[in-house]
GUVEX-468163 format. One line per 4 residues: their letters; for each residue x negated, y, z of N, C-alpha, C. Coordinates in pm, whole numbers, padded with zeros to 5 digits. Layout:
# residues N
a> X:Y:Z:X:Y:Z:X:Y:Z; ...
***
This chain:
# residues 412
miea> -07589:10205:09810:-07571:10345:09846:-07703:10419:09825; -07694:10542:09771:-07814:10621:09743:-07841:10712:09860; -07963:10706:09913:-08003:10795:10022:-08061:10924:09964; -08068:11027:10047:-08125:11154:10003:-08271:11135:09966
pgaq> -08320:11210:09865:-08458:11192:09823:-08555:11234:09932; -08653:11150:09956:-08756:11181:10053:-08890:11180:09985; -08996:11136:10058:-09130:11134:10002:-09138:11039:09884; -09056:10929:09888:-09062:10831:09782:-08954:10852:09676
gwrl> -08853:10932:09705:-08745:10953:09611:-08612:10907:09668; -08521:10868:09581:-08390:10819:09624:-08394:10668:09647; -08341:10628:09760:-08332:10484:09786:-08201:10432:09729; -08209:10330:09645:-08091:10274:09579:-08035:10154:09655
frla> -08112:10045:09658:-08067:09922:09723:-08190:09839:09755; -08169:09715:09797:-08280:09627:09831:-08280:09507:09736; -08400:09467:09696:-08420:09348:09614:-08508:09252:09692; -08456:09134:09720:-08531:09035:09800:-08579:09097:09931
gipl> -08497:09186:09987:-08531:09251:10113:-08624:09369:10098; -08658:09409:09975:-08753:09519:09950:-08675:09642:09908; -08694:09757:09976:-08623:09879:09936:-08670:09926:09797; -08575:09963:09712:-08606:10016:09580:-08580:10166:09579
yihp> -08681:10244:09537:-08670:10388:09531:-08683:10436:09386; -08615:10545:09356:-08625:10612:09227:-08679:10752:09252; -08797:10783:09200:-08852:10917:09213:-08781:11010:09116; -08758:11137:09153:-08689:11229:09061:-08755:11240:08924
swlv> -08888:11226:08917:-08957:11235:08788:-08913:11124:08692; -08861:11014:08747:-08816:10903:08663:-08700:10945:08574; -08613:11032:08625:-08498:11077:08547:-08542:11154:08423; -08648:11234:08439:-08700:11312:08326:-08752:11218:08218
vlaf> -08828:11117:08259:-08885:11023:08163:-08776:10939:08098; -08675:10901:08178:-08563:10825:08122:-08493:10904:08011; -08471:11032:08036:-08406:11115:07935:-08493:11130:07811; -08624:11154:07832:-08714:11170:07718:-08724:11040:07638
asvv> -08737:10927:07709:-08748:10798:07639:-08621:10769:07560; -08506:10809:07614:-08380:10787:07542:-08380:10864:07410; -08432:10987:07412:-08440:11068:07290:-08532:11003:07188; -08647:10956:07234:-08744:10894:07143:-08686:10767:07082
fqqq> -08624:10684:07165:-08573:10556:07114:-08452:10575:07021; -08368:10674:07047:-08252:10692:06959:-08295:10733:06819; -08410:10799:06808:-08462:10833:06677:-08504:10707:06601; -08560:10610:06675:-08601:10485:06612:-08479:10404:06567
fhgn> -08366:10425:06634:-08244:10352:06599:-08148:10439:06516; -08206:10535:06445:-08131:10619:06349:-08014:10692:06416; -08044:10753:06528:-07944:10835:06595:-07846:10760:06683; -07869:10632:06707:-07780:10554:06794:-07820:10580:06940
wlag> -07747:10675:07003:-07783:10715:07139:-07761:10603:07241; -07661:10522:07221:-07636:10412:07314:-07751:10312:07312; -07800:10280:07191:-07914:10189:07180:-08039:10253:07239; -08056:10383:07216:-08173:10452:07270:-08174:10453:07421
fgta> -08058:10491:07482:-08049:10493:07627:-08063:10352:07685; -08000:10254:07620:-08009:10116:07668:-08151:10064:07666; -08226:10097:07559:-08365:10053:07550:-08450:10117:07659; -08428:10248:07683:-08504:10318:07788:-08474:10258:07924
lllf> -08346:10230:07949:-08307:10174:08079:-08363:10033:08097; -08357:09951:07991:-08408:09814:07999:-08561:09812:08011; -08627:09915:07956:-08772:09924:07974:-08806:09940:08122; -08731:10024:08192:-08757:10042:08335:-08715:09920:08414
vsvl> -08614:09846:08366:-08582:09718:08430:-08701:09623:08416; -08766:09627:08300:-08885:09544:08280:-08996:09583:08376; -09014:09715:08394:-09115:09764:08490:-09080:09716:08631; -08951:09723:08665:-08907:09678:08797:-08936:09529:08816
lhel> -08910:09447:08714:-08939:09304:08723:-09089:09279:08735; -09168:09362:08666:-09314:09354:08675:-09358:09374:08821; -09306:09480:08885:-09342:09508:09024:-09285:09404:09119; -09168:09351:09085:-09108:09247:09168:-09193:09120:09163
ghsl> -09257:09095:09048:-09349:08981:09039:-09462:08992:09139; -09524:09112:09146:-09628:09135:09248:-09572:09110:09388; -09454:09167:09412:-09398:09169:09547:-09362:09029:09597; -09302:08948:09510:-09261:08814:09553:-09380:08726:09586
valr> -09488:08741:09508:-09609:08663:09539:-09670:08712:09670; -09670:08845:09691:-09723:08899:09816:-09643:08847:09935; -09510:08848:09923:-09426:08795:10031:-09455:08648:10056; -09478:08573:09949:-09509:08431:09961:-09638:08409:10041
lgvk> -09730:08506:10029:-09858:08496:10100:-09853:08559:10239; -09734:08600:10282:-09720:08657:10416:-09752:08804:10426; -09757:08874:10312:-09786:09017:10313:-09656:09094:10300; -09631:09185:10392:-09508:09265:10389:-09512:09365:10274
vcsi> -09403:09372:10198:-09389:09471:10090:-09299:09583:10141; -09354:09703:10150:-09281:09815:10210:-09175:09871:10117; -09206:09879:09986:-09111:09939:09893:-09157:09917:09750; -09063:09936:09657:-09092:09946:09514:-09037:10080:09468
tlfm> -09120:10158:09400:-09079:10291:09355:-09100:10303:09205; -08995:10346:09135:-09006:10379:08993:-09028:10530:08981; -09131:10571:08906:-09161:10713:08892:-09206:10741:08749; -09257:10860:08726:-09284:10908:08592:-09375:10816:08511
lggv> -09477:10762:08575:-09575:10682:08502:-09549:10532:08510; -09435:10492:08562:-09403:10349:08566:-09346:10309:08701; -09412:10215:08766:-09364:10167:08895:-09479:10131:08985; -09453:10124:09114:-09556:10086:09210:-09490:10011:09325
atve> -09552:09899:09362:-09509:09823:09480:-09607:09855:09593; -09555:09903:09706:-09638:09940:09820:-09640:09825:09920; -09758:09770:09944:-09771:09659:10037:-09838:09707:10164; -09812:09636:10273:-09865:09676:10404:-10016:09659:10411
rdpp> -10069:09558:10343:-10212:09529:10349:-10250:09440:10233; -10380:09422:10214:-10428:09325:10116:-10400:09183:10165; -10382:09089:10074:-10377:08949:10117:-10505:08912:10191; -10500:08811:10277:-10616:08780:10360:-10735:08721:10283
taig> -10714:08673:10162:-10824:08613:10085:-10832:08674:09946; -10948:08660:09884:-10967:08710:09748:-10876:08637:09649; -10858:08508:09668:-10771:08432:09578:-10627:08480:09590; -10584:08509:09712:-10450:08562:09733:-10434:08697:09663
allv> -10534:08784:09675:-10529:08915:09608:-10525:08897:09456; -10596:08797:09406:-10596:08769:09262:-10458:08724:09215; -10394:08638:09292:-10261:08589:09255:-10158:08702:09253; -10165:08792:09352:-10073:08905:09356:-10096:08996:09235
avag> -10222:09021:09201:-10254:09111:09090:-10211:09052:08956; -10227:08923:08940:-10194:08858:08812:-10043:08847:08792; -09968:08843:08899:-09824:08815:08890:-09750:08917:08803; -09781:09045:08816:-09711:09148:08740:-09730:09134:08590
pavs> -09855:09134:08540:-09875:09113:08396:-09817:08982:08346; -09820:08878:08430:-09763:08749:08389:-09613:08763:08363; -09543:08836:08450:-09400:08859:08430:-09376:08934:08299; -09457:09037:08274:-09441:09116:08150:-09466:09031:08027
lvla> -09566:08943:08031:-09594:08855:07917:-09479:08757:07894; -09424:08701:08002:-09311:08609:07988:-09191:08682:07928; -09165:08805:07974:-09056:08883:07918:-09077:08911:07769; -09203:08942:07732:-09234:08969:07591:-09204:08847:07504
vlla> -09243:08729:07553:-09219:08606:07476:-09070:08577:07465; -08998:08587:07578:-08854:08558:07577:-08777:08654:07487; -08813:08782:07492:-08746:08881:07408:-08778:08858:07260; -08904:08820:07232:-08941:08792:07093:-08862:08673:07039
lavh> -08843:08571:07123:-08765:08455:07081:-08616:08489:07063; -08572:08595:07134:-08429:08631:07126:-08397:08723:07009; -08501:08775:06941:-08477:08871:06833:-08389:08812:06723; -08423:08694:06676:-08350:08634:06563:-08203:08605:06596
plsh> -08173:08533:06706:-08032:08508:06735:-07953:08635:06764; -08015:08734:06830:-07944:08859:06859:-07916:08938:06732; -08009:08931:06635:-07989:09001:06508:-07868:08946:06435; -07845:08815:06442:-07729:08755:06379:-07600:08797:06450
llpv> -07612:08815:06585:-07495:08855:06662:-07460:09001:06634; -07563:09089:06641:-07546:09231:06614:-07684:09287:06580; -07705:09340:06460:-07838:09382:06416:-07909:09475:06514; -07835:09570:06574:-07901:09665:06663:-07955:09596:06788
lglv> -07889:09488:06833:-07939:09413:06949:-08073:09349:06918; -08089:09300:06796:-08217:09243:06756:-08326:09347:06755; -08293:09469:06709:-08392:09578:06709:-08433:09616:06851; -08334:09620:06941:-08363:09653:07082:-08453:09545:07144
aeel> -08422:09420:07118:-08502:09310:07173:-08644:09314:07118; -08658:09344:06990:-08792:09351:06930:-08873:09465:06991; -08808:09580:07010:-08877:09695:07070:-08920:09663:07213; -08831:09601:07290:-08864:09568:07429:-08971:09460:07438
aqln> -08972:09367:07344:-09078:09265:07342:-09213:09330:07323; -09221:09424:07229:-09348:09493:07203:-09390:09577:07324; -09292:09646:07385:-09324:09731:07499:-09372:09649:07619; -09312:09533:07641:-09358:09448:07752:-09497:09392:07726
lvla> -09527:09363:07600:-09662:09318:07565:-09763:09429:07592; -09728:09551:07550:-09817:09666:07576:-09832:09688:07726; -09721:09676:07800:-09726:09694:07946:-09820:09593:08010; -09814:09468:07967:-09901:09365:08024:-10047:09391:07990
lfnl> -10074:09420:07863:-10213:09440:07820:-10273:09567:07881; -10193:09673:07886:-10242:09798:07946:-10277:09777:08092; -10190:09707:08165:-10216:09685:08307:-10333:09593:08334; -10377:09519:08233:-10492:09430:08251:-10625:09501:08230
lpgl> -10623:09631:08197:-10748:09705:08187:-10818:09704:08323; -10950:09677:08325:-11019:09650:08452:-11059:09775:08531; -10962:09841:08588:-10993:09956:08672:-10876:09990:08761; -10904:10022:08888:-10798:10066:08979:-10745:10201:08934
pldg> -10614:10226:08948:-10515:10148:09024:-10439:10045:08941; -10484:10013:08822:-10415:09916:08737:-10431:09775:08792; -10344:09685:08744:-10352:09545:08787:-10486:09483:08750; -10540:09522:08634:-10671:09471:08596:-10778:09511:08695
gqil> -10763:09631:08753:-10856:09672:08858:-10842:09588:08982; -10717:09552:09016:-10696:09463:09131:-10756:09326:09105; -10745:09280:08980:-10805:09151:08944:-10957:09159:08955; -11015:09269:08903:-11160:09287:08913:-11204:09293:09058
kalv> -11128:09365:09141:-11160:09374:09284:-11160:09235:09347; -11057:09156:09316:-11047:09022:09375:-11161:08932:09330; -11201:08943:09203:-11310:08859:09153:-11443:08897:09218; -11470:09027:09227:-11594:09071:09294:-11592:09030:09440
wqfs> -11477:09045:09503:-11460:09004:09643:-11489:08855:09658; -11436:08773:09567:-11454:08629:09576:-11600:08589:09560; -11670:08648:09463:-11807:08604:09433:-11912:08672:09519; -11881:08791:09573:-11979:08860:09657:-11950:08842:09806
gsrv> -11826:08803:09837:-11788:08789:09977:-11754:08920:10044; -11752:09031:09968:-11727:09163:10025:-11605:09227:09959; -11500:09248:10036:-11383:09317:09983:-11416:09461:09949; -11499:09525:10033:-11535:09665:10010:-11610:09681:09878
rgvr> -11701:09588:09850:-11773:09595:09723:-11678:09579:09605; -11580:09492:09621:-11481:09475:09516:-11403:09603:09491; -11364:09673:09599:-11291:09799:09585:-11377:09902:09515; -11505:09911:09553:-11593:10011:09492:-11612:09986:09343
vaty> -11641:09862:09307:-11663:09829:09166:-11539:09860:09083; -11422:09818:09133:-11298:09840:09058:-11261:09988:09052; -11294:10063:09156:-11264:10207:09157:-11352:10281:09057; -11483:10251:09056:-11572:10317:08960:-11535:10279:08817
sgqv> -11495:10155:08796:-11449:10114:08664:-11324:10191:08624; -11234:10214:08722:-11114:10292:08696:-11146:10435:08659; -11249:10492:08721:-11289:10629:08686:-11339:10637:08543; -11416:10538:08501:-11465:10536:08363:-11349:10530:08264
lawi> -11254:10441:08292:-11137:10428:08205:-11055:10557:08203; -11043:10622:08318:-10966:10746:08325:-11030:10855:08239; -11162:10867:08247:-11231:10968:08165:-11219:10936:08016; -11225:10808:07983:-11208:10770:07842:-11068:10810:07793
ailf> -10966:10785:07877:-10829:10821:07839:-10814:10972:07822; -10873:11049:07914:-10863:11195:07906:-10933:11249:07781; -11056:11203:07757:-11132:11253:07642:-11067:11212:07510; -11017:11088:07505:-10952:11043:07381:-10821:11119:07360
gvfl> -10748:11144:07470:-10624:11221:07458:-10649:11363:07411; -10752:11427:07464:-10787:11564:07421:-10829:11563:07275; -10906:11462:07235:-10949:11450:07095:-10827:11440:07002; -10729:11359:07040:-10609:11345:06958:-10527:11473:06955
llrg> -10526:11545:07069:-10454:11672:07072:-10516:11772:06976; -10648:11778:06975:-10717:11870:06885:-10696:11833:06739; -10666:11706:06718:-10639:11660:06581:-10490:11668:06547; -10416:11740:06630:-10272:11755:06606:-10191:11639:06656
gsfg> -10235:11576:06764:-10168:11458:06816:-10029:11489:06870; -09952:11382:06891:-09815:11393:06939:-09811:11379:07091; -09690:11344:07142:-09673:11329:07286:-09762:11219:07343; -09795:11119:07259:-09878:11009:07307:-10013:11057:07357
siwl> -10070:11159:07293:-10200:11211:07336:-10188:11281:07471; -10076:11353:07492:-10054:11417:07622:-10036:11310:07730; -09968:11203:07695:-09947:11092:07790:-10080:11029:07830; -10171:11016:07736:-10304:10962:07768:-10377:11051:07868
vllg> -10369:11184:07846:-10435:11277:07938:-10372:11266:08077; -10239:11257:08083:-10171:11244:08213:-10211:11115:08284; -10216:11006:08209:-10256:10878:08269:-10399:10886:08322; -10488:10948:08243:-10627:10962:08287:-10639:11048:08410
wfgl> -10563:11158:08413:-10566:11247:08529:-10513:11176:08653; -10405:11102:08636:-10350:11023:08746:-10452:10920:08795; -10521:10856:08700:-10622:10756:08736:-10738:10815:08814; -10782:10934:08773:-10892:11000:08846:-10850:11034:08988
gasr> -10726:11085:09002:-10676:11118:09135:-10665:10995:09223; -10616:10887:09165:-10603:10762:09242:-10739:10708:09283; -10838:10718:09193:-10973:10671:09225:-11035:10755:09336; -11018:10886:09326:-11072:10974:09429:-11008:10945:09565
nqlq> -10877:10926:09565:-10808:10895:09691:-10854:10761:09746; -10879:10664:09659:-10922:10532:09703:-11060:10539:09768; -11151:10616:09708:-11286:10629:09765:-11282:10704:09898; -11197:10807:09908:-11185:10880:10034:-11127:10790:10143
llal> -11025:10712:10105:-10966:10619:10202:-11068:10517:10248; -11147:10465:10155:-11248:10365:10188:-11352:10424:10284; -11394:10549:10258:-11493:10614:10345:-11437:10635:10486; -11312:10678:10494:-11250:10699:10625:-11230:10567:10699
qral> -11189:10465:10627:-11172:10334:10690:-11304:10283:10747; -11411:10296:10670:-11542:10247:10717:-11589:10327:10838; -11563:10459:10837:-11603:10541:10951:-11527:10499:11077; -11398:10475:11065:-11318:10434:11180:-11355:10294:11228
qqlq> -11405:10210:11137:-11449:10076:11176:-11586:10078:11243; -11678:10160:11191:-11817:10155:11235:-11843:10240:11359; -11772:10352:11372:-11792:10438:11489:-11722:10379:11610; -11783:10399:11727:-11722:10353:11852:-11673:10472:11933
vkda> -11590:10444:12031:-11533:10550:12114:-11642:10636:12176; -11751:10573:12218:-11858:10649:12284:-11922:10750:12190; -11909:10731:12058:-11966:10826:11962:-11884:10954:11954; -11762:10953:12006:-11676:11070:11996:-11630:11122:12132
asrr> -11662:11051:12240:-11610:11086:12371:-11667:11219:12420; -11584:11293:12493:-11628:11415:12561:-11604:11395:12711; -11598:11503:12785:-11578:11488:12930:-11478:11592:12979; -11352:11575:12935:-11246:11665:12978:-11188:11614:13110
lrvl> -11276:11604:13210:-11229:11562:13343:-11312:11630:13451; -11250:11649:13564:-11317:11703:13683:-11311:11599:13793; -11402:11610:13886:-11409:11512:13996:-11402:11586:14129; -11309:11544:14214:-11298:11596:14350:-11293:11479:14447
epra> -11318:11508:14574:-11309:11404:14676:-11164:11391:14723; -11124:11272:14764:-10986:11253:14811:-10949:11344:14928; -11051:11384:15010:-11024:11468:15127:-11014:11615:15091; -11035:11649:14965:-11022:11789:14923:-10877:11834:14938
slre> -10858:11963:14957:-10724:12017:14980:-10658:12058:14848; -10526:12078:14856:-10455:12129:14740:-10505:12268:14701; -10555:12345:14800:-10610:12477:14770:-10729:12465:14676; -10813:12366:14698:-10930:12346:14610:-10885:12308:14469
lsql> -10780:12227:14458:-10727:12193:14326:-10673:12318:14257; -10606:12404:14332:-10553:12528:14276:-10666:12618:14229; -10771:12629:14309:-10885:12713:14270:-10954:12658:14145; -10961:12526:14136:-11020:12465:14016:-10939:12501:13892
rlas> -10806:12498:13906:-10720:12531:13792:-10732:12679:13756; -10740:12766:13856:-10750:12908:13829:-10882:12944:13762; -10987:12867:13791:-11118:12895:13732:-11127:12850:13587; -11029:12771:13544:-11030:12721:13406:-10933:12802:13321
dspr> -10977:12839:13202:-10890:12913:13110:-10837:12822:12998; -10853:12691:13014:-10809:12599:12911:-10658:12582:12915; -10590:12590:12799:-10444:12568:12797:-10407:12422:12817; -10505:12333:12802:-10483:12190:12826:-10576:12148:12939
pdwv> -10527:12153:13064:-10616:12131:13179:-10681:11993:13178; -10803:11991:13231:-10876:11865:13241:-10808:11775:13344; -10830:11644:13327:-10784:11551:13429:-10872:11566:13554; -10811:11547:13669:-10884:11553:13797:-10887:11413:13856
llce> -11008:11356:13863:-11026:11222:13919:-11080:11234:14061; -11044:11141:14144:-11086:11141:14284:-11190:11032:14306; -11302:11073:14363:-11413:10980:14386:-11469:11002:14526; -11496:10892:14594:-11549:10901:14730:-11661:10799:14747
agrw> -11778:10850:14783:-11895:10764:14807:-11922:10673:14687; -11909:10728:14569:-11940:10653:14448:-11829:10560:14403; -11717:10561:14471:-11606:10473:14435:-11489:10556:14383; -11435:10517:14271:-11323:10588:14211:-11194:10546:14281
rgfv> -11121:10649:14330:-11000:10621:14408:-10872:10636:14325; -10871:10728:14232:-10751:10753:14153:-10760:10888:14086; -10645:10947:14059:-10642:11082:14001:-10522:11157:14056; -10523:11286:14036:-10414:11370:14082:-10378:11469:13971
ddgp> -10247:11493:13953:-10205:11592:13854:-10160:11719:13925; -10098:11810:13852:-10061:11939:13911:-09923:11937:13976; -09861:11820:13980:-09730:11810:14041:-09725:11862:14184; -09820:11822:14271:-09817:11870:14409:-09823:12022:14421
lrev> -09892:12089:14328:-09900:12236:14335:-09764:12300:14311; -09678:12231:14240:-09545:12283:14214:-09446:12242:14325; -09473:12129:14389:-09377:12074:14485:-09405:12115:14630; -09533:12135:14661:-09570:12166:14800:-09576:12317:14819
pvqr> -09517:12372:14927:-09525:12516:14952:-09670:12564:14963; -09695:12686:14917:-09831:12740:14917:-09888:12742:15059; -09802:12766:15158:-09850:12774:15296:-09913:12644:15343; -09885:12533:15278:-09937:12404:15322:-10055:12357:15237
wdle> -10097:12435:15138:-10204:12392:15047:-10335:12364:15120; -10363:12439:15229:-10488:12415:15303:-10481:12290:15389; -10361:12245:15419:-10344:12129:15506:-10329:11998:15428; -10266:12007:15313:-10239:11887:15234:-10367:11839:15164
rlea> -10395:11708:15174:-10512:11648:15111:-10471:11577:14981; -10564:11578:14887:-10534:11519:14757:-10504:11371:14767; -10565:11302:14865:-10545:11158:14876:-10399:11123:14904; -10326:11220:14959:-10183:11195:14987:-10100:11199:14859
hqrp> -10159:11250:14751:-10084:11265:14625:-10151:11190:14510; -10252:11111:14543:-10326:11046:14436:-10244:10934:14371; -10276:10911:14246:-10213:10804:14168:-10323:10712:14116; -10292:10586:14092:-10396:10492:14047:-10446:10528:13908
ladl> -10576:10504:13885:-10635:10531:13753:-10568:10450:13643; -10511:10336:13680:-10447:10251:13581:-10328:10320:13515; -10278:10429:13578:-10166:10502:13518:-10210:10589:13399; -10340:10611:13387:-10391:10691:13275:-10417:10599:13155
paia> -10379:10640:13035:-10411:10560:12916:-10562:10555:12897; -10615:10437:12882:-10761:10421:12880:-10804:10334:12763; -10932:10343:12732:-10990:10262:12624:-11138:10241:12655; -11191:10128:12615:-11332:10096:12639:-11420:10179:12547
esap> -11537:10220:12596:-11627:10302:12515:-11684:10226:12396; -11677:10094:12400:-11730:10013:12289:-11624:09983:12183; -11500:10027:12206:-11393:09999:12110:-11414:10080:11983; -11379:10025:11866:-11390:10103:11741:-11290:10218:11741
lwqa> -11323:10322:11665:-11241:10443:11668:-11100:10420:11614; -11083:10322:11523:-10947:10302:11471:-10852:10259:11582; -10904:10185:11680:-10819:10147:11793:-10785:10269:11878; -10880:10362:11889:-10855:10484:11966:-10749:10570:11898
vlal> -10752:10577:11766:-10650:10655:11693:-10511:10602:11724; -10495:10471:11719:-10364:10411:11747:-10325:10430:11893; -10422:10422:11984:-10393:10441:12126:-10352:10586:12154; -10414:10681:12085:-10380:10822:12105:-10237:10852:12061
eqap> -10187:10777:11964:-10049:10797:11920:-09950:10760:12030; -09991:10672:12121:-09904:10628:12229:-09929:10704:12359; -10040:10777:12368:-10076:10847:12492:-09990:10972:12510; -09923:10987:12624:-09832:11102:12644:-09901:11237:12628
qarl> -10026:11251:12674:-10097:11379:12666:-10198:11382:12552; -10191:11282:12461:-10286:11274:12350:-10429:11280:12401; -10454:11208:12509:-10588:11201:12568:-10607:11063:12628; -10727:11008:12615:-10759:10876:12669:-10873:10887:12768
lvls> -10867:10805:12870:-10978:10791:12963:-11073:10687:12907; -11199:10722:12894:-11298:10631:12837:-11367:10556:12950; -11369:10423:12937:-11424:10337:13042:-11551:10269:12996; -11643:10253:13088:-11767:10181:13060:-11741:10032:13056
aagl> -11846:09955:13026:-11833:09810:13023:-11791:09755:13158; -11826:09828:13266:-11788:09786:13402:-11650:09834:13440; -11580:09905:13348:-11446:09953:13376:-11444:10083:13453; -11555:10158:13454:-11562:10284:13527:-11545:10403:13432
pvgt> -11483:10512:13477:-11463:10630:13391:-11597:10693:13353; -11613:10720:13224:-11736:10787:13176:-11703:10908:13089; -11575:10933:13059:-11541:11048:12976:-11397:11042:12930; -11365:11125:12835:-11231:11130:12778:-11242:11138:12626
lerp> -11132:11113:12560:-11129:11121:12414:-10998:11186:12371; -11011:11286:12282:-10895:11353:12225:-10910:11360:12074; -10803:11400:12008:-10801:11400:11862:-10907:11490:11798; -10928:11612:11846:-11031:11697:11781:-11170:11635:11784
else> -11209:11580:11900:-11341:11518:11909:-11351:11395:11819; -11243:11320:11814:-11243:11200:11731:-11258:11237:11583; -11182:11336:11538:-11190:11376:11398:-11325:11438:11367; -11383:11510:11463:-11516:11569:11442:-11621:11461:11422
avlg> -11611:11352:11498:-11705:11241:11483:-11689:11173:11348; -11564:11155:11303:-11538:11091:11174:-11592:11177:11061; -11563:11307:11066:-11609:11396:10960:-11762:11407:10962; -11820:11402:11081:-11966:11404:11090:-12028:11284:11022
rlal> -11964:11167:11035:-12014:11047:10967:-12007:11066:10815; -11912:11146:10768:-11898:11173:10625:-11978:11295:10582; -12064:11346:10672:-12149:11462:10644:-12065:11588:10617; -11953:11601:10689:-11868:11718:10677:-11860:11787:10812
rlpq> -11859:11920:10809:-11850:11997:10934:-11736:12097:10922; -11661:12109:11030:-11551:12205:11034:-11593:12329:11112; -11541:12447:11075:-11571:12568:11152:-11525:12552:11297; -11601:12609:11389:-11570:12596:11531:-11432:12651:11567
plle> -11388:12763:11508:-11252:12812:11543:-11142:12711:11513; -11157:12634:11404:-11057:12533:11371:-11054:12423:11477; -11174:12383:11523:-11181:12280:11626:-11121:12330:11758; -11149:12457:11791:-11095:12513:11916:-10942:12520:11911
qarr> -10889:12558:11796:-10744:12562:11781:-10683:12422:11796; -10750:12322:11737:-10702:12185:11750:-10709:12138:11895; -10813:12179:11967:-10825:12140:12108:-10711:12199:12191; -10675:12324:12161:-10566:12388:12237:-10434:12315:12212
qgty> -10416:12267:12090:-10289:12205:12053:-10289:12054:12071; -10408:11995:12091:-10417:11850:12105:-10388:11776:11977; -10421:11838:11861:-10391:11779:11731:-10519:11758:11651; -10506:11691:11537:-10617:11680:11444:-10631:11811:11368
plgm> -10754:11858:11344:-10771:11983:11269:-10725:11970:11125; -10679:12083:11070:-10637:12092:10930:-10524:11995:10896; -10449:11955:10998:-10336:11866:10973:-10377:11726:10932; -10503:11687:10963:-10546:11551:10931:-10452:11449:10994
slap> -10428:11342:10921:-10341:11236:10972:-10419:11105:10967; -10482:11072:11080:-10565:10952:11085:-10486:10828:11125; -10366:10847:11177:-10288:10730:11223:-10258:10632:11110; -10208:10678:10993:-10182:10581:10885:-10310:10511:10838
iaqs> -10422:10583:10841:-10548:10520:10798:-10591:10416:10900; -10574:10447:11029:-10606:10348:11132:-10517:10225:11120; -10390:10247:11086:-10299:10133:11066:-10344:10049:10947; -10395:10115:10842:-10444:10039:10726:-10569:09960:10762
vaal> -10653:10016:10852:-10771:09942:10898:-10728:09819:10977; -10628:09838:11065:-10580:09726:11147:-10526:09613:11061; -10482:09646:10937:-10425:09545:10848:-10526:09486:10752; -10652:09532:10757:-10753:09477:10666:-10781:09331:10699
pevi> -10802:09247:10598:-10827:09104:10624:-10944:09079:10718; -11054:09156:10699:-11171:09132:10783:-11147:09173:10928; -11060:09273:10949:-11029:09315:11085:-10937:09214:11153; -10836:09166:11079:-10746:09066:11133:-10823:08939:11170
agkg> -10917:08901:11085:-10996:08780:11111:-11083:08795:11234; -11128:08920:11265:-11219:08940:11376:-11153:08993:11503; -11018:08999:11503:-10951:09057:11619:-10975:08978:11747; -10993:08849:11731:-11013:08767:11850:-11138:08801:11925
sssg> -11238:08862:11854:-11364:08894:11919:-11387:09042:11931; -11288:09126:11892:-11308:09270:11896:-11302:09318:12039; -11377:09424:12066:-11380:09481:12200:-11270:09582:12218; -11244:09620:12341:-11140:09717:12370:-11013:09648:12401
***
């Protein structure tokens, strides 16, 4: 059954438990490829459409090769999507080792090479059966060979870039260094594709030159996104909660009256009121919310004491000040008020953490500053400024091999 198109496109069915999506741009390329191939088969539209469709089946098998090896290594495959420039398998995380990453990267080109050999061997018998079938098999054999060789170019996001990343990771011991080397290599390849495509266009080139420019442009965008993701991941790993914590809390004594709590609220113009913690003689007793102000008659506010309405601090979502920021991002997604109580090593309250302060600390690590009005708006709404979405990035950090390996000793 086909689902409505979403961010990934139309969902068709599942292969080995993996959802298969078709992006709308795929239909355009399928139609164009059918036109191109029918010209090669002297106007045989059925052969042209069949060749175009079987080419995308080859791409699907290529991505399925990556996916099955990833599943074998215990890595969840979220989806396979066919789109304008080919196909992509989305995995939850990198394999835990460089060798595992190498095996996953090699699997796709290996499938394409096997298909090229099998189709080449089938050309002769198919030609005897029906000449046009032999021509289709020959065309698909060549296309699968090109698909394998093209994907082996050493630059992300191509399979060759994944292979280069895995090799650098294996010999240097650093996954991050592998990503950087493969990303910069991908940028070089992308610029070469763009410049060569423009050169061919100026020389009266055909659609192939435009395709080169599109591939190069896509490669540059993918490289830029990869470097930005890497920078954000490192910031969330290296920064701790204490680097972003603020103090959106007030302190009153348990013997204080509801009238004093009301006056505290009236003196504040914040649309998101601070938490009120209760402390007596240096000992934290609990906290109180605004519920009593709504439930208790005003006439009794001078008589009612906060200690009669206090709740344990354990009811507030909390995080250790030494915890990495990626853990705070995930905790904030679960916090009802999008605010965390920050605790010292001794388990005592030392501040609070909200999304605006967290994002400000991350952007500061990247040498970026946001205008103060944007931060104030985010504080009023309890959201990340400019619609930033750090939760998926924090989830990707949680899935990194080095983070999984060190979870047993991580703080927080």
